[in-house]
mmCIF file as gemmi writes it, N, C-alpha and C atoms, coordinates in Angstrom:
data_model
loop_
_atom_site.group_PDB
_atom_site.id
_atom_site.type_symbol
_atom_site.label_atom_id
_atom_site.label_alt_id
_atom_site.label_comp_id
_atom_site.label_asym_id
_atom_site.label_entity_id
_atom_site.label_seq_id
_atom_site.pdbx_PDB_ins_code
_atom_site.Cartn_x
_atom_site.Cartn_y
_atom_site.Cartn_z
_atom_site.occupancy
_atom_site.B_iso_or_equiv
_atom_site.pdbx_formal_charge
_atom_site.auth_seq_id
_atom_site.auth_asym_id
_atom_site.pdbx_PDB_model_num
ATOM 1 N N . MET Axp A 1 ? 56.19 167.691 64.78 1 0 ? 1 A 1
ATOM 2 C CA . MET Axp A 1 ? 55.349 166.837 65.584 1 0 ? 1 A 1
ATOM 3 C C . MET Axp A 1 ? 53.854 166.451 65.027 1 0 ? 1 A 1
ATOM 4 N N . GLY Axp A 2 ? 53.497 165.544 64.962 1 0 ? 2 A 1
ATOM 5 C CA . GLY Axp A 2 ? 52.225 164.968 64.052 1 0 ? 2 A 1
ATOM 6 C C . GLY Axp A 2 ? 51.026 165.193 65.048 1 0 ? 2 A 1
ATOM 7 N N . LEU Axp A 3 ? 50.122 165.29 64.51 1 0 ? 3 A 1
ATOM 8 C CA . LEU Axp A 3 ? 48.698 165.733 65.035 1 0 ? 3 A 1
ATOM 9 C C . LEU Axp A 3 ? 48.414 164.875 66.209 1 0 ? 3 A 1
ATOM 10 N N . ALA Axp A 4 ? 48.758 163.683 66.023 1 0 ? 4 A 1
ATOM 11 C CA . ALA Axp A 4 ? 48.406 162.726 67.333 1 0 ? 4 A 1
ATOM 12 C C . ALA Axp A 4 ? 49.121 163.029 68.513 1 0 ? 4 A 1
ATOM 13 N N . GLU Axp A 5 ? 50.356 163.559 68.325 1 0 ? 5 A 1
ATOM 14 C CA . GLU Axp A 5 ? 51.064 164.15 69.339 1 0 ? 5 A 1
ATOM 15 C C . GLU Axp A 5 ? 50.736 165.166 70.119 1 0 ? 5 A 1
ATOM 16 N N . GLN Axp A 6 ? 50.046 166.063 69.139 1 0 ? 6 A 1
ATOM 17 C CA . GLN Axp A 6 ? 49.71 167.384 69.589 1 0 ? 6 A 1
ATOM 18 C C . GLN Axp A 6 ? 48.497 167.211 70.415 1 0 ? 6 A 1
ATOM 19 N N . ILE Axp A 7 ? 47.684 166.389 69.983 1 0 ? 7 A 1
ATOM 20 C CA . ILE Axp A 7 ? 46.33 165.994 70.675 1 0 ? 7 A 1
ATOM 21 C C . ILE Axp A 7 ? 46.492 165.314 72.051 1 0 ? 7 A 1
ATOM 22 N N . LYS Axp A 8 ? 47.395 164.464 72.082 1 0 ? 8 A 1
ATOM 23 C CA . LYS Axp A 8 ? 47.921 163.929 73.498 1 0 ? 8 A 1
ATOM 24 C C . LYS Axp A 8 ? 48.543 165.001 74.314 1 0 ? 8 A 1
ATOM 25 N N . ASP Axp A 9 ? 49.483 165.732 73.859 1 0 ? 9 A 1
ATOM 26 C CA . ASP Axp A 9 ? 50.049 166.575 74.606 1 0 ? 9 A 1
ATOM 27 C C . ASP Axp A 9 ? 49.041 167.679 75.44 1 0 ? 9 A 1
ATOM 28 N N . ARG Axp A 10 ? 48.166 168.158 74.459 1 0 ? 10 A 1
ATOM 29 C CA . ARG Axp A 10 ? 47.105 169.111 74.764 1 0 ? 10 A 1
ATOM 30 C C . ARG Axp A 10 ? 46.237 168.457 76.048 1 0 ? 10 A 1
ATOM 31 N N . LEU Axp A 11 ? 45.691 167.263 75.759 1 0 ? 11 A 1
ATOM 32 C CA . LEU Axp A 11 ? 44.813 166.764 76.581 1 0 ? 11 A 1
ATOM 33 C C . LEU Axp A 11 ? 45.52 166.386 77.937 1 0 ? 11 A 1
ATOM 34 N N . GLN Axp A 12 ? 46.704 165.658 77.961 1 0 ? 12 A 1
ATOM 35 C CA . GLN Axp A 12 ? 47.456 165.673 79.195 1 0 ? 12 A 1
ATOM 36 C C . GLN Axp A 12 ? 47.623 166.864 79.845 1 0 ? 12 A 1
ATOM 37 N N . ALA Axp A 13 ? 48.065 167.896 79.352 1 0 ? 13 A 1
ATOM 38 C CA . ALA Axp A 13 ? 48.51 169.25 80.002 1 0 ? 13 A 1
ATOM 39 C C . ALA Axp A 13 ? 47.083 169.722 80.68 1 0 ? 13 A 1
ATOM 40 N N . ALA Axp A 14 ? 46.017 169.637 80.024 1 0 ? 14 A 1
ATOM 41 C CA . ALA Axp A 14 ? 44.866 170.34 80.417 1 0 ? 14 A 1
ATOM 42 C C . ALA Axp A 14 ? 43.909 169.384 81.352 1 0 ? 14 A 1
ATOM 43 N N . LEU Axp A 15 ? 43.973 168.061 81.116 1 0 ? 15 A 1
ATOM 44 C CA . LEU Axp A 15 ? 42.924 167.19 81.926 1 0 ? 15 A 1
ATOM 45 C C . LEU Axp A 15 ? 43.615 166.268 82.773 1 0 ? 15 A 1
ATOM 46 N N . ALA Axp A 16 ? 44.993 165.99 82.607 1 0 ? 16 A 1
ATOM 47 C CA . ALA Axp A 16 ? 45.719 165.143 83.459 1 0 ? 16 A 1
ATOM 48 C C . ALA Axp A 16 ? 45.155 163.746 83.665 1 0 ? 16 A 1
ATOM 49 N N . PRO Axp A 17 ? 44.816 163.203 82.452 1 0 ? 17 A 1
ATOM 50 C CA . PRO Axp A 17 ? 44.177 161.77 82.537 1 0 ? 17 A 1
ATOM 51 C C . PRO Axp A 17 ? 44.825 160.632 82.883 1 0 ? 17 A 1
ATOM 52 N N . THR Axp A 18 ? 44.351 159.691 83.501 1 0 ? 18 A 1
ATOM 53 C CA . THR Axp A 18 ? 44.83 158.535 83.923 1 0 ? 18 A 1
ATOM 54 C C . THR Axp A 18 ? 44.977 157.338 82.858 1 0 ? 18 A 1
ATOM 55 N N . HIS Axp A 19 ? 44.04 157.578 81.834 1 0 ? 19 A 1
ATOM 56 C CA . HIS Axp A 19 ? 44.155 156.873 80.86 1 0 ? 19 A 1
ATOM 57 C C . HIS Axp A 19 ? 43.8 157.661 79.494 1 0 ? 19 A 1
ATOM 58 N N . LEU Axp A 20 ? 44.693 157.635 78.341 1 0 ? 20 A 1
ATOM 59 C CA . LEU Axp A 20 ? 44.605 158.374 77.37 1 0 ? 20 A 1
ATOM 60 C C . LEU Axp A 20 ? 44.981 157.632 76.057 1 0 ? 20 A 1
ATOM 61 N N . GLU Axp A 21 ? 44.155 157.362 75.089 1 0 ? 21 A 1
ATOM 62 C CA . GLU Axp A 21 ? 44.275 156.929 73.879 1 0 ? 21 A 1
ATOM 63 C C . GLU Axp A 21 ? 43.876 157.735 72.715 1 0 ? 21 A 1
ATOM 64 N N . VAL Axp A 22 ? 44.652 158.094 71.853 1 0 ? 22 A 1
ATOM 65 C CA . VAL Axp A 22 ? 44.482 158.74 70.684 1 0 ? 22 A 1
ATOM 66 C C . VAL Axp A 22 ? 44.642 158.008 69.379 1 0 ? 22 A 1
ATOM 67 N N . ILE Axp A 23 ? 43.613 157.636 68.656 1 0 ? 23 A 1
ATOM 68 C CA . ILE Axp A 23 ? 43.505 156.698 67.789 1 0 ? 23 A 1
ATOM 69 C C . ILE Axp A 23 ? 43.121 157.56 66.406 1 0 ? 23 A 1
ATOM 70 N N . ASN Axp A 24 ? 43.808 157.398 65.625 1 0 ? 24 A 1
ATOM 71 C CA . ASN Axp A 24 ? 43.738 158.004 63.848 1 0 ? 24 A 1
ATOM 72 C C . ASN Axp A 24 ? 42.771 157.075 63.37 1 0 ? 24 A 1
ATOM 73 N N . ASP Axp A 25 ? 41.63 157.414 63.099 1 0 ? 25 A 1
ATOM 74 C CA . ASP Axp A 25 ? 40.519 156.516 62.135 1 0 ? 25 A 1
ATOM 75 C C . ASP Axp A 25 ? 40.333 157.017 60.815 1 0 ? 25 A 1
ATOM 76 N N . SER Axp A 26 ? 41.443 157.979 60.41 1 0 ? 26 A 1
ATOM 77 C CA . SER Axp A 26 ? 41.327 158.276 58.969 1 0 ? 26 A 1
ATOM 78 C C . SER Axp A 26 ? 41.222 157.571 57.797 1 0 ? 26 A 1
ATOM 79 N N . GLY Axp A 27 ? 41.838 156.285 57.966 1 0 ? 27 A 1
ATOM 80 C CA . GLY Axp A 27 ? 41.926 155.336 57.083 1 0 ? 27 A 1
ATOM 81 C C . GLY Axp A 27 ? 40.643 154.662 56.763 1 0 ? 27 A 1
ATOM 82 N N . ARG Axp A 28 ? 39.768 154.641 57.841 1 0 ? 28 A 1
ATOM 83 C CA . ARG Axp A 28 ? 38.646 154.016 57.78 1 0 ? 28 A 1
ATOM 84 C C . ARG Axp A 28 ? 37.686 154.916 56.999 1 0 ? 28 A 1
ATOM 85 N N . HIS Axp A 29 ? 37.935 156.136 56.889 1 0 ? 29 A 1
ATOM 86 C CA . HIS Axp A 29 ? 37.026 157.178 56.276 1 0 ? 29 A 1
ATOM 87 C C . HIS Axp A 29 ? 37.423 157.721 54.85 1 0 ? 29 A 1
ATOM 88 N N . ALA Axp A 30 ? 38.572 157.025 54.506 1 0 ? 30 A 1
ATOM 89 C CA . ALA Axp A 30 ? 39.221 157.581 53.116 1 0 ? 30 A 1
ATOM 90 C C . ALA Axp A 30 ? 38.144 157.532 52.034 1 0 ? 30 A 1
ATOM 91 N N . GLY Axp A 31 ? 38.029 158.856 51.297 1 0 ? 31 A 1
ATOM 92 C CA . GLY Axp A 31 ? 37.029 158.902 50.42 1 0 ? 31 A 1
ATOM 93 C C . GLY Axp A 31 ? 35.719 159.355 50.575 1 0 ? 31 A 1
ATOM 94 N N . HIS Axp A 32 ? 35.377 159.312 51.984 1 0 ? 32 A 1
ATOM 95 C CA . HIS Axp A 32 ? 34.043 159.768 52.573 1 0 ? 32 A 1
ATOM 96 C C . HIS Axp A 32 ? 34.284 161.2 52.721 1 0 ? 32 A 1
ATOM 97 N N . ALA Axp A 33 ? 33.038 162.034 53.079 1 0 ? 33 A 1
ATOM 98 C CA . ALA Axp A 33 ? 32.96 163.342 53.3 1 0 ? 33 A 1
ATOM 99 C C . ALA Axp A 33 ? 33.951 163.763 54.46 1 0 ? 33 A 1
ATOM 100 N N . GLY Axp A 34 ? 34.618 164.921 54.282 1 0 ? 34 A 1
ATOM 101 C CA . GLY Axp A 34 ? 35.48 165.293 55.288 1 0 ? 34 A 1
ATOM 102 C C . GLY Axp A 34 ? 36.926 164.798 55.139 1 0 ? 34 A 1
ATOM 103 N N . ASP Axp A 35 ? 37.281 163.932 54.271 1 0 ? 35 A 1
ATOM 104 C CA . ASP Axp A 35 ? 38.448 163.443 54.286 1 0 ? 35 A 1
ATOM 105 C C . ASP Axp A 35 ? 39.261 164.419 53.329 1 0 ? 35 A 1
ATOM 106 N N . ASP Axp A 36 ? 40.231 164.901 53.803 1 0 ? 36 A 1
ATOM 107 C CA . ASP Axp A 36 ? 40.878 166.269 53.061 1 0 ? 36 A 1
ATOM 108 C C . ASP Axp A 36 ? 42.22 165.387 52.414 1 0 ? 36 A 1
ATOM 109 N N . GLY Axp A 37 ? 42.459 164.346 52.589 1 0 ? 37 A 1
ATOM 110 C CA . GLY Axp A 37 ? 43.752 163.541 51.885 1 0 ? 37 A 1
ATOM 111 C C . GLY Axp A 37 ? 44.867 163.679 52.922 1 0 ? 37 A 1
ATOM 112 N N . THR Axp A 38 ? 44.892 164.26 53.908 1 0 ? 38 A 1
ATOM 113 C CA . THR Axp A 38 ? 46.092 164.554 54.623 1 0 ? 38 A 1
ATOM 114 C C . THR Axp A 38 ? 46.275 163.262 55.617 1 0 ? 38 A 1
ATOM 115 N N . GLY Axp A 39 ? 45.102 162.308 55.919 1 0 ? 39 A 1
ATOM 116 C CA . GLY Axp A 39 ? 45.415 161.1 56.743 1 0 ? 39 A 1
ATOM 117 C C . GLY Axp A 39 ? 45.267 161.611 58.167 1 0 ? 39 A 1
ATOM 118 N N . GLU Axp A 40 ? 44.679 162.796 58.395 1 0 ? 40 A 1
ATOM 119 C CA . GLU Axp A 40 ? 44.572 163.314 59.851 1 0 ? 40 A 1
ATOM 120 C C . GLU Axp A 40 ? 43.359 163.891 60.11 1 0 ? 40 A 1
ATOM 121 N N . SER Axp A 41 ? 42.113 163.326 59.539 1 0 ? 41 A 1
ATOM 122 C CA . SER Axp A 41 ? 40.939 164.143 59.392 1 0 ? 41 A 1
ATOM 123 C C . SER Axp A 41 ? 39.843 163.47 60.423 1 0 ? 41 A 1
ATOM 124 N N . HIS Axp A 42 ? 40.156 162.394 60.754 1 0 ? 42 A 1
ATOM 125 C CA . HIS Axp A 42 ? 39.169 161.581 61.657 1 0 ? 42 A 1
ATOM 126 C C . HIS Axp A 42 ? 39.757 161.072 62.855 1 0 ? 42 A 1
ATOM 127 N N . TRP Axp A 43 ? 39.358 161.288 64.007 1 0 ? 43 A 1
ATOM 128 C CA . TRP Axp A 43 ? 40.156 160.953 65.247 1 0 ? 43 A 1
ATOM 129 C C . TRP Axp A 43 ? 39.242 160.203 66.323 1 0 ? 43 A 1
ATOM 130 N N . ARG Axp A 44 ? 39.624 159.402 67.08 1 0 ? 44 A 1
ATOM 131 C CA . ARG Axp A 44 ? 39.004 158.819 68.375 1 0 ? 44 A 1
ATOM 132 C C . ARG Axp A 44 ? 39.702 158.989 69.454 1 0 ? 44 A 1
ATOM 133 N N . VAL Axp A 45 ? 39.417 159.573 70.68 1 0 ? 45 A 1
ATOM 134 C CA . VAL Axp A 45 ? 40.045 159.585 71.855 1 0 ? 45 A 1
ATOM 135 C C . VAL Axp A 45 ? 39.41 158.769 72.974 1 0 ? 45 A 1
ATOM 136 N N . VAL Axp A 46 ? 40.008 158.178 73.773 1 0 ? 46 A 1
ATOM 137 C CA . VAL Axp A 46 ? 39.476 157.309 74.681 1 0 ? 46 A 1
ATOM 138 C C . VAL Axp A 46 ? 40.238 157.859 75.965 1 0 ? 46 A 1
ATOM 139 N N . ILE Axp A 47 ? 39.552 158.462 76.927 1 0 ? 47 A 1
ATOM 140 C CA . ILE Axp A 47 ? 40.019 159.184 78.048 1 0 ? 47 A 1
ATOM 141 C C . ILE Axp A 47 ? 39.365 159.119 79.203 1 0 ? 47 A 1
ATOM 142 N N . ASP Axp A 48 ? 40.042 158.719 80.433 1 0 ? 48 A 1
ATOM 143 C CA . ASP Axp A 48 ? 39.64 158.738 81.681 1 0 ? 48 A 1
ATOM 144 C C . ASP Axp A 48 ? 40.56 159.824 82.483 1 0 ? 48 A 1
ATOM 145 N N . ALA Axp A 49 ? 39.718 160.703 82.997 1 0 ? 49 A 1
ATOM 146 C CA . ALA Axp A 49 ? 40.392 161.891 83.702 1 0 ? 49 A 1
ATOM 147 C C . ALA Axp A 49 ? 39.408 162.186 84.79 1 0 ? 49 A 1
ATOM 148 N N . PRO Axp A 50 ? 39.995 162.029 86.218 1 0 ? 50 A 1
ATOM 149 C CA . PRO Axp A 50 ? 39.19 162.558 87.314 1 0 ? 50 A 1
ATOM 150 C C . PRO Axp A 50 ? 38.634 164.057 87.044 1 0 ? 50 A 1
ATOM 151 N N . SER Axp A 51 ? 39.127 164.798 86.489 1 0 ? 51 A 1
ATOM 152 C CA . SER Axp A 51 ? 38.675 166.213 86.402 1 0 ? 51 A 1
ATOM 153 C C . SER Axp A 51 ? 37.335 166.186 85.584 1 0 ? 51 A 1
ATOM 154 N N . LEU Axp A 52 ? 37.106 165.201 84.999 1 0 ? 52 A 1
ATOM 155 C CA . LEU Axp A 52 ? 36.12 165.226 83.924 1 0 ? 52 A 1
ATOM 156 C C . LEU Axp A 52 ? 34.916 164.442 84.707 1 0 ? 52 A 1
ATOM 157 N N . ALA Axp A 53 ? 35.004 163.772 85.663 1 0 ? 53 A 1
ATOM 158 C CA . ALA Axp A 53 ? 34.106 162.877 86.302 1 0 ? 53 A 1
ATOM 159 C C . ALA Axp A 53 ? 32.888 163.399 86.71 1 0 ? 53 A 1
ATOM 160 N N . SER Axp A 54 ? 32.818 164.432 87.289 1 0 ? 54 A 1
ATOM 161 C CA . SER Axp A 54 ? 31.625 165.185 87.873 1 0 ? 54 A 1
ATOM 162 C C . SER Axp A 54 ? 30.738 165.799 86.663 1 0 ? 54 A 1
ATOM 163 N N . MET Axp A 55 ? 31.313 165.909 85.648 1 0 ? 55 A 1
ATOM 164 C CA . MET Axp A 55 ? 30.809 166.789 84.608 1 0 ? 55 A 1
ATOM 165 C C . MET Axp A 55 ? 29.682 165.762 83.877 1 0 ? 55 A 1
ATOM 166 N N . SER Axp A 56 ? 28.734 166.707 83.452 1 0 ? 56 A 1
ATOM 167 C CA . SER Axp A 56 ? 27.686 165.996 82.435 1 0 ? 56 A 1
ATOM 168 C C . SER Axp A 56 ? 28.569 165.654 81.117 1 0 ? 56 A 1
ATOM 169 N N . ARG Axp A 57 ? 27.94 164.739 80.167 1 0 ? 57 A 1
ATOM 170 C CA . ARG Axp A 57 ? 28.56 164.271 78.899 1 0 ? 57 A 1
ATOM 171 C C . ARG Axp A 57 ? 28.866 165.594 78.149 1 0 ? 57 A 1
ATOM 172 N N . LEU Axp A 58 ? 27.832 166.348 78.096 1 0 ? 58 A 1
ATOM 173 C CA . LEU Axp A 58 ? 28.317 167.547 77.107 1 0 ? 58 A 1
ATOM 174 C C . LEU Axp A 58 ? 29.454 168.369 77.763 1 0 ? 58 A 1
ATOM 175 N N . ALA Axp A 59 ? 29.402 168.704 78.845 1 0 ? 59 A 1
ATOM 176 C CA . ALA Axp A 59 ? 30.436 169.507 79.689 1 0 ? 59 A 1
ATOM 177 C C . ALA Axp A 59 ? 31.735 168.803 79.35 1 0 ? 59 A 1
ATOM 178 N N . ARG Axp A 60 ? 31.757 167.448 79.488 1 0 ? 60 A 1
ATOM 179 C CA . ARG Axp A 60 ? 32.982 166.77 79.203 1 0 ? 60 A 1
ATOM 180 C C . ARG Axp A 60 ? 33.652 167.053 77.662 1 0 ? 60 A 1
ATOM 181 N N . HIS Axp A 61 ? 32.696 166.932 76.845 1 0 ? 61 A 1
ATOM 182 C CA . HIS Axp A 61 ? 33.062 167.151 75.541 1 0 ? 61 A 1
ATOM 183 C C . HIS Axp A 61 ? 33.453 168.477 75.249 1 0 ? 61 A 1
ATOM 184 N N . ARG Axp A 62 ? 32.806 169.614 75.792 1 0 ? 62 A 1
ATOM 185 C CA . ARG Axp A 62 ? 33.262 170.893 75.749 1 0 ? 62 A 1
ATOM 186 C C . ARG Axp A 62 ? 34.562 171.109 76.401 1 0 ? 62 A 1
ATOM 187 N N . ALA Axp A 63 ? 34.912 170.331 77.256 1 0 ? 63 A 1
ATOM 188 C CA . ALA Axp A 63 ? 36.311 170.537 78.087 1 0 ? 63 A 1
ATOM 189 C C . ALA Axp A 63 ? 37.219 169.858 77.319 1 0 ? 63 A 1
ATOM 190 N N . VAL Axp A 64 ? 37.005 168.601 76.496 1 0 ? 64 A 1
ATOM 191 C CA . VAL Axp A 64 ? 37.984 168.18 75.713 1 0 ? 64 A 1
ATOM 192 C C . VAL Axp A 64 ? 38.173 169 74.6 1 0 ? 64 A 1
ATOM 193 N N . HIS Axp A 65 ? 37.173 169.7 73.904 1 0 ? 65 A 1
ATOM 194 C CA . HIS Axp A 65 ? 37.382 170.47 72.695 1 0 ? 65 A 1
ATOM 195 C C . HIS Axp A 65 ? 38.215 171.884 73.151 1 0 ? 65 A 1
ATOM 196 N N . ALA Axp A 66 ? 37.897 172.243 74.41 1 0 ? 66 A 1
ATOM 197 C CA . ALA Axp A 66 ? 38.569 173.395 74.993 1 0 ? 66 A 1
ATOM 198 C C . ALA Axp A 66 ? 39.961 173.286 75.035 1 0 ? 66 A 1
ATOM 199 N N . ALA Axp A 67 ? 40.25 171.906 75.57 1 0 ? 67 A 1
ATOM 200 C CA . ALA Axp A 67 ? 41.732 171.704 75.747 1 0 ? 67 A 1
ATOM 201 C C . ALA Axp A 67 ? 42.41 171.469 74.508 1 0 ? 67 A 1
ATOM 202 N N . LEU Axp A 68 ? 41.864 170.958 73.503 1 0 ? 68 A 1
ATOM 203 C CA . LEU Axp A 68 ? 42.526 170.943 72.251 1 0 ? 68 A 1
ATOM 204 C C . LEU Axp A 68 ? 42.619 172.309 71.565 1 0 ? 68 A 1
ATOM 205 N N . GLY Axp A 69 ? 41.693 173.106 71.645 1 0 ? 69 A 1
ATOM 206 C CA . GLY Axp A 69 ? 41.701 174.588 71.266 1 0 ? 69 A 1
ATOM 207 C C . GLY Axp A 69 ? 41.278 174.733 69.612 1 0 ? 69 A 1
ATOM 208 N N . PRO Axp A 70 ? 40.894 175.832 69.195 1 0 ? 70 A 1
ATOM 209 C CA . PRO Axp A 70 ? 40.535 176.007 67.799 1 0 ? 70 A 1
ATOM 210 C C . PRO Axp A 70 ? 41.395 175.652 66.816 1 0 ? 70 A 1
ATOM 211 N N . ASP Axp A 71 ? 42.763 175.613 67.132 1 0 ? 71 A 1
ATOM 212 C CA . ASP Axp A 71 ? 43.687 175.325 66.128 1 0 ? 71 A 1
ATOM 213 C C . ASP Axp A 71 ? 43.789 173.865 65.569 1 0 ? 71 A 1
ATOM 214 N N . ILE Axp A 72 ? 43.573 172.927 66.643 1 0 ? 72 A 1
ATOM 215 C CA . ILE Axp A 72 ? 43.346 171.634 66.265 1 0 ? 72 A 1
ATOM 216 C C . ILE Axp A 72 ? 42.13 171.26 65.852 1 0 ? 72 A 1
ATOM 217 N N . ILE Axp A 73 ? 40.864 171.693 66.496 1 0 ? 73 A 1
ATOM 218 C CA . ILE Axp A 73 ? 39.638 171.521 66.293 1 0 ? 73 A 1
ATOM 219 C C . ILE Axp A 73 ? 39.38 171.909 64.722 1 0 ? 73 A 1
ATOM 220 N N . GLY Axp A 74 ? 40.057 172.943 64.321 1 0 ? 74 A 1
ATOM 221 C CA . GLY Axp A 74 ? 39.937 173.247 62.872 1 0 ? 74 A 1
ATOM 222 C C . GLY Axp A 74 ? 40.352 172.714 61.878 1 0 ? 74 A 1
ATOM 223 N N . ARG Axp A 75 ? 41.341 171.672 62.548 1 0 ? 75 A 1
ATOM 224 C CA . ARG Axp A 75 ? 42.183 170.902 61.409 1 0 ? 75 A 1
ATOM 225 C C . ARG Axp A 75 ? 41.682 169.502 61.337 1 0 ? 75 A 1
ATOM 226 N N . ILE Axp A 76 ? 40.505 168.989 62.095 1 0 ? 76 A 1
ATOM 227 C CA . ILE Axp A 76 ? 40.033 167.679 61.854 1 0 ? 76 A 1
ATOM 228 C C . ILE Axp A 76 ? 38.518 167.866 61.558 1 0 ? 76 A 1
ATOM 229 N N . HIS Axp A 77 ? 38.133 166.831 60.921 1 0 ? 77 A 1
ATOM 230 C CA . HIS Axp A 77 ? 36.755 166.752 60.46 1 0 ? 77 A 1
ATOM 231 C C . HIS Axp A 77 ? 35.808 166.247 61.434 1 0 ? 77 A 1
ATOM 232 N N . ALA Axp A 78 ? 36.414 165.151 62.202 1 0 ? 78 A 1
ATOM 233 C CA . ALA Axp A 78 ? 35.42 164.485 63.197 1 0 ? 78 A 1
ATOM 234 C C . ALA Axp A 78 ? 36.387 164.066 64.329 1 0 ? 78 A 1
ATOM 235 N N . LEU Axp A 79 ? 35.647 164.036 65.368 1 0 ? 79 A 1
ATOM 236 C CA . LEU Axp A 79 ? 36.487 163.799 66.598 1 0 ? 79 A 1
ATOM 237 C C . LEU Axp A 79 ? 35.336 162.891 67.551 1 0 ? 79 A 1
ATOM 238 N N . ALA Axp A 80 ? 35.497 161.668 67.656 1 0 ? 80 A 1
ATOM 239 C CA . ALA Axp A 80 ? 34.641 160.74 68.574 1 0 ? 80 A 1
ATOM 240 C C . ALA Axp A 80 ? 35.316 160.701 69.936 1 0 ? 80 A 1
ATOM 241 N N . ILE Axp A 81 ? 34.745 160.932 71.103 1 0 ? 81 A 1
ATOM 242 C CA . ILE Axp A 81 ? 35.24 160.963 72.269 1 0 ? 81 A 1
ATOM 243 C C . ILE Axp A 81 ? 34.582 159.791 72.964 1 0 ? 81 A 1
ATOM 244 N N . GLU Axp A 82 ? 35.429 158.969 73.674 1 0 ? 82 A 1
ATOM 245 C CA . GLU Axp A 82 ? 35.014 158.026 74.557 1 0 ? 82 A 1
ATOM 246 C C . GLU Axp A 82 ? 35.659 158.075 76.069 1 0 ? 82 A 1
ATOM 247 N N . MET Axp A 83 ? 34.465 158.396 76.893 1 0 ? 83 A 1
ATOM 248 C CA . MET Axp A 83 ? 34.868 158.509 78.441 1 0 ? 83 A 1
ATOM 249 C C . MET Axp A 83 ? 34.834 157.317 79.071 1 0 ? 83 A 1
ATOM 250 N N . ARG Axp A 84 ? 36.058 157.034 79.942 1 0 ? 84 A 1
ATOM 251 C CA . ARG Axp A 84 ? 35.804 155.871 80.889 1 0 ? 84 A 1
ATOM 252 C C . ARG Axp A 84 ? 35.512 156.338 82.165 1 0 ? 84 A 1
């Protein structure tokens, strides 16, 4: 299973989003700092989850990071999170 699928699975299981997009932006950052050559270093998540609605922006970002867990967070260089 690829990293995109792992990210989707973890976020769906933990946050039950009504909308979820996981976008691999690694190609746009090839040769930049943090590009490890795997093609899975830079990610963007677009998420709408009722469980996040009442949280502050910082708490929502922490919830996403917690849902992904240290094993996934440790494998990526950058994660942009867009809440809807």
